[in-house]
C-alpha positions in Angstrom: -74.8 133.2 -144.8 -73.1 130.1 -146.2 -73.5 128.9 -149.6 -72.3 125.9 -151.6 -71.4 125.7 -155.4 -71.0 122.4 -157.1 -69.4 122.2 -160.6 -67.9 119.1 -162.5 -64.5 120.3 -163.5 -61.9 122.7 -162.3 -60.5 124.5 -165.4 -59.4 127.8 -166.4 -62.9 128.7 -167.8 -65.6 131.1 -167.3 -67.6 129.3 -164.6 -64.6 129.3 -162.3 -64.2 133.1 -163.0 -67.8 133.8 -162.3 -67.5 132.1 -158.8 -64.1 134.1 -158.2 -66.1 137.2 -159.2 -69.0 136.6 -156.9 -66.6 136.3 -153.8 -64.8 139.5 -154.8 -68.3 141.2 -155.1 -69.4 140.1 -151.6 -66.0 141.4 -150.3 -66.4 144.6 -152.1 -69.8 145.2 -150.6 -68.8 143.8 -147.1 -71.4 141.2 -147.1 -71.1 138.4 -144.5 -71.3 135.6 -147.0 -69.0 132.5 -147.3 -68.8 130.4 -150.4 -67.6 126.8 -150.6 -67.3 125.5 -154.1 -66.8 121.8 -154.8 -65.3 120.6 -158.0 -65.8 117.0 -158.7 -62.7 116.7 -160.8 -59.4 118.7 -160.9 -58.1 118.9 -164.5 -55.0 121.0 -163.7 -56.4 124.3 -162.5 -57.2 123.7 -158.8 -53.9 124.7 -157.4 -53.8 127.9 -159.5 -57.3 128.7 -158.2 -56.1 128.3 -154.5 -53.0 130.5 -155.2 -55.3 133.1 -156.5 -57.5 133.0 -153.4 -54.5 133.4 -151.2 -52.8 136.2 -153.2 -56.0 138.1 -153.4 -57.0 137.8 -149.7 -60.2 136.0 -150.7 -59.8 132.9 -148.4 -62.3 134.3 -145.9 -64.9 134.5 -148.7 -64.4 131.4 -150.7 -63.0 128.0 -150.0 -62.5 125.5 -152.9 -62.6 121.7 -152.4 -62.1 118.7 -154.6 -63.0 115.0 -153.4 -60.1 113.2 -151.8 -61.0 110.0 -153.7 -62.4 109.6 -157.1 -66.2 108.9 -157.2 -66.3 109.8 -153.4 -69.9 110.0 -152.2 -70.7 113.7 -151.6 -72.4 113.0 -148.3 -69.2 111.7 -146.9 -67.4 114.8 -148.0 -69.8 117.6 -147.6 -72.3 118.4 -144.7 -75.0 119.8 -146.9 -77.2 120.8 -143.9 -74.7 123.6 -143.1 -75.6 125.7 -146.2 -78.3 128.3 -146.5 -78.3 128.0 -150.3 -76.9 125.2 -152.6 -76.2 126.0 -156.4 -75.4 123.2 -158.9 -73.9 124.6 -162.1 -74.5 122.4 -165.1 -73.7 119.2 -163.1 -76.7 116.8 -163.3 -74.8 113.7 -161.9 -75.2 115.6 -158.4 -78.8 116.4 -158.6 -80.2 113.5 -156.7 -78.0 114.2 -153.6 -78.6 118.0 -153.8 -82.3 117.6 -154.0 -82.4 116.9 -150.3 -81.6 120.3 -149.3 -84.1 123.1 -148.7 -82.8 126.0 -150.9 -81.5 124.2 -154.1 -80.9 126.1 -157.1 -79.7 125.0 -160.7 -77.4 127.5 -162.7 -77.1 127.0 -166.4 -74.1 128.7 -167.9 -73.3 126.4 -170.6 -73.8 127.5 -174.4 -73.4 123.8 -175.5 -76.9 122.7 -176.4 -76.2 119.1 -175.8 -75.1 119.9 -172.3 -78.3 121.5 -171.4 -80.6 118.5 -172.0 -81.1 118.1 -168.4 -83.1 121.3 -168.2 -86.2 119.4 -169.6 -86.3 117.0 -166.8 -85.6 118.8 -163.5 -87.1 118.0 -160.3 -89.6 120.3 -158.7 -87.2 120.3 -155.7 -85.4 123.1 -157.7 -86.3 126.5 -156.4 -85.2 128.3 -159.6 -83.0 128.1 -162.8 -80.5 130.7 -162.7 -78.8 132.2 -165.8 -76.2 135.1 -166.3 -78.0 137.2 -168.9 -81.4 138.0 -170.2 -80.3 137.2 -173.7 -79.5 133.6 -172.6 -82.7 133.4 -170.6 -84.5 133.9 -173.8 -82.3 131.2 -175.5 -83.2 128.4 -173.1 -86.7 129.2 -172.0 -88.0 127.0 -174.7 -86.1 124.2 -173.6 -87.7 124.0 -170.2 -90.4 121.4 -169.6 -91.7 122.5 -166.1 -93.0 125.4 -164.1 -89.6 126.1 -162.3 -88.9 129.9 -162.4 -86.1 131.2 -164.7 -84.1 133.9 -163.0 -81.3 136.3 -164.2 -78.3 136.7 -161.9 -76.0 139.1 -163.8 -72.4 138.5 -164.1 -69.8 141.1 -163.3 -66.2 141.9 -163.8 -64.0 142.5 -160.6 -62.1 145.6 -159.8 -58.9 144.1 -160.9 -60.0 144.3 -164.5 -61.1 148.0 -164.2 -57.6 148.7 -162.6 -56.0 146.7 -165.4 -57.2 149.5 -167.9 -54.6 151.8 -166.1 -52.0 149.2 -165.7 -48.6 150.0 -167.4 -47.0 147.1 -169.4 -43.8 147.0 -171.4 -43.9 147.0 -175.2 -41.9 144.2 -176.4 -42.8 143.8 -180.2 -43.0 146.3 -183.0 -46.2 144.5 -184.4 -49.6 144.7 -183.1 -51.4 141.7 -181.5 -54.7 140.2 -182.3 -55.7 137.7 -179.6 -58.1 134.6 -179.3 -58.6 133.0 -176.0 -61.1 130.3 -175.7 -61.6 126.4 -176.1 -60.3 125.3 -179.4 -63.6 123.8 -180.7 -66.3 124.4 -183.2 -68.6 126.4 -180.7 -65.8 128.7 -179.8 -65.2 128.7 -183.5 -61.3 128.5 -183.8 -61.5 127.4 -187.3 -63.1 130.7 -188.3 -60.6 132.6 -186.2 -57.7 130.8 -188.3 -59.5 131.8 -191.5 -59.6 135.4 -190.5 -56.1 135.5 -189.4 -55.0 133.7 -192.6 -56.9 136.5 -194.7 -54.5 139.1 -193.1 -51.3 137.1 -193.3 -50.0 139.6 -195.9 -50.1 142.2 -193.2 -46.5 142.9 -191.8 -47.7 144.9 -188.8 -49.7 142.2 -186.9 -49.3 139.0 -185.2 -51.6 136.6 -183.5 -51.8 135.1 -180.0 -53.9 132.0 -179.5 -54.6 130.8 -175.9 -56.6 127.5 -175.3 -56.1 124.0 -174.0 -54.4 122.0 -176.8 -52.8 125.0 -178.5 -49.2 123.8 -177.9 -49.9 120.3 -179.1 -48.4 119.1 -182.5 -51.8 118.6 -184.2 -52.8 122.3 -183.6 -49.3 123.6 -184.4 -49.6 121.7 -187.7 -53.0 123.5 -188.4 -51.5 126.8 -187.8 -48.6 125.9 -190.1 -51.1 124.9 -192.9 -52.8 128.2 -192.5 -49.6 129.9 -193.3 -49.4 131.9 -190.1 -46.9 130.0 -188.1 -44.1 132.5 -188.4 -46.4 135.3 -186.6 -48.2 133.3 -184.1 -47.8 132.9 -180.3 -49.5 130.0 -178.7 -50.3 129.2 -175.1 -52.3 126.4 -173.5 -53.5 128.4 -170.4 -53.2 131.7 -168.6 -53.4 131.3 -164.8 -56.3 133.2 -163.0 -54.1 135.8 -161.8 -52.3 136.6 -165.0 -55.3 137.3 -167.2 -55.0 141.1 -166.4 -51.4 141.0 -167.5 -52.5 139.4 -170.7 -55.0 142.2 -171.5 -52.4 144.9 -170.3 -50.0 143.2 -172.8 -52.5 143.7 -175.7 -53.1 147.3 -174.7 -49.6 148.1 -174.3 -49.2 147.1 -178.1 -52.3 148.7 -179.3 -53.7 145.3 -180.0 -57.1 143.9 -180.0 -59.2 140.9 -178.9 -61.2 138.5 -181.3 -64.1 136.4 -180.0 -65.9 134.4 -183.0 -67.9 132.2 -180.9 -71.1 130.8 -182.2 -72.9 130.9 -178.9 -72.3 132.3 -175.3 -74.4 132.4 -172.0 -72.6 135.7 -171.2 -69.3 136.2 -172.8 -67.1 136.8 -169.9 -63.7 137.1 -171.7 -65.3 139.7 -173.8 -66.4 141.6 -170.9 -63.0 141.4 -169.3 -61.5 142.7 -172.6 -63.8 145.6 -172.7 -63.2 146.5 -169.0 -59.5 146.2 -169.6 -59.6 148.8 -172.2 -58.7 146.5 -175.1 -60.9 147.1 -178.4 -62.9 143.9 -179.0 -64.2 142.3 -182.4 -66.9 139.8 -181.7 -69.4 137.6 -183.5 -72.8 139.3 -183.7 -74.7 137.2 -181.3 -77.1 138.4 -178.7 -74.8 138.1 -175.6 -71.9 139.9 -177.5 -74.4 142.6 -178.9 -75.4 143.4 -175.3 -72.0 143.7 -174.0 -70.9 145.8 -176.8 -74.1 147.8 -176.7 -74.7 147.1 -180.5 -71.5 148.8 -181.6 -71.5 147.8 -185.4 -67.8 148.4 -185.6 -67.2 145.7 -183.0 -69.5 143.0 -184.4 -69.4 141.0 -187.4 -71.6 138.3 -189.0 -70.7 134.8 -188.4 -69.1 133.1 -191.4 -68.4 136.4 -193.1 -64.5 136.2 -193.2 -63.9 139.4 -195.1 -66.1 141.5 -192.9 -64.3 140.3 -189.9 -60.9 140.9 -191.4 -62.0 144.4 -192.6 -63.4 145.2 -189.3 -60.1 144.1 -187.5 -58.1 146.6 -189.6 -60.6 149.2 -189.0 -60.4 148.8 -185.2 -56.7 148.9 -185.3 -56.8 151.9 -187.3 -59.2 153.7 -185.0 -57.7 152.2 -181.8 -57.9 155.2 -179.6 -61.4 156.1 -180.4 -62.4 152.4 -179.9 -60.7 152.3 -176.6 -62.6 155.2 -175.3 -65.8 153.3 -176.3 -64.7 150.2 -174.5 -64.4 152.5 -171.3 -68.0 153.7 -171.8 -69.4 150.0 -172.3 -67.4 149.0 -169.2 -69.4 151.2 -166.8 -72.2 148.6 -166.8 -70.1 145.8 -165.9 -69.2 146.4 -162.3 -70.4 144.5 -159.1 -73.4 146.7 -158.5 -75.6 144.8 -161.2 -74.7 141.4 -159.6 -75.4 142.6 -156.1 -78.7 143.9 -157.1 -79.5 140.5 -158.8 -78.2 138.7 -155.6 -80.5 140.8 -153.3 -83.5 140.1 -155.6 -82.8 136.4 -155.5 -82.4 136.1 -151.7 -85.4 138.3 -150.9 -87.5 136.1 -153.1 -86.5 132.6 -152.1 -85.0 132.8 -148.6 -87.4 132.7 -145.6 
């Protein structure tokens, strides 16, 4: 079987990780499926993705492409007739071209409401709208204005993150890290993260790691300085695909934790990766995080409640071994088996 994914931008984001994870799942289950993924624009991550495929022996399962010329017509670049299934991920600019294929699916992964407006005007050529979690399906079902079926295709976390939970990493610092890794915007809630970090600035035993595009720019550095935590904060603009497990191994070696204050998610991939890697997670109490953390109140806090978030951070650090054991328990539901079951249901339902 040969399938095509189309997505707007190649970044170091969750959608790219989802596609990589699917290729790894097909390989793990020895399924004869080849993925082509077409990114309309490379914003600096494409070469890292290609290197990841090569280093992890995934080139037989996944081939990544970007147009050779800006605004190149898709028909001149990709032969759509060769694919058994075509998936468009939150890229409505390509709908017209893709509606000509027989098995055309739209995947919605964006938690940004303004980026989902296209859902209300989809063509009946779309076989199904695919989402990565049951909670997100409930979020968007009222936004649909047609009879196109809504189907959950669960995300999964690959073997390398499970292996990461046993990976040894050198301890470099005496203090313990609290990490944020996401976009630096209002939906991912960087402002609230900084408020929580600032509340803990009197603690001498912790430091902060902030990863996100723009984190090393002067404007953001000034914001950290104004928060009073500049002397205990490490910033990075990105972590390449093949170094994310090293990042979580670093947190674990220092008995640190991961903080995810986002206001909305479609799944919560980085939270899932932290859980599987054996790193205690504190996350905003939204449906997707609640599902991943199985309702563990110790690991969930109410949005805007800075005191609660700070207090629970300290509790997680104090009970680190116990909460790490809980992460291992929650991780059991996050392997590829759930995705493969969902994939089989999808293909049995829609392929001839």
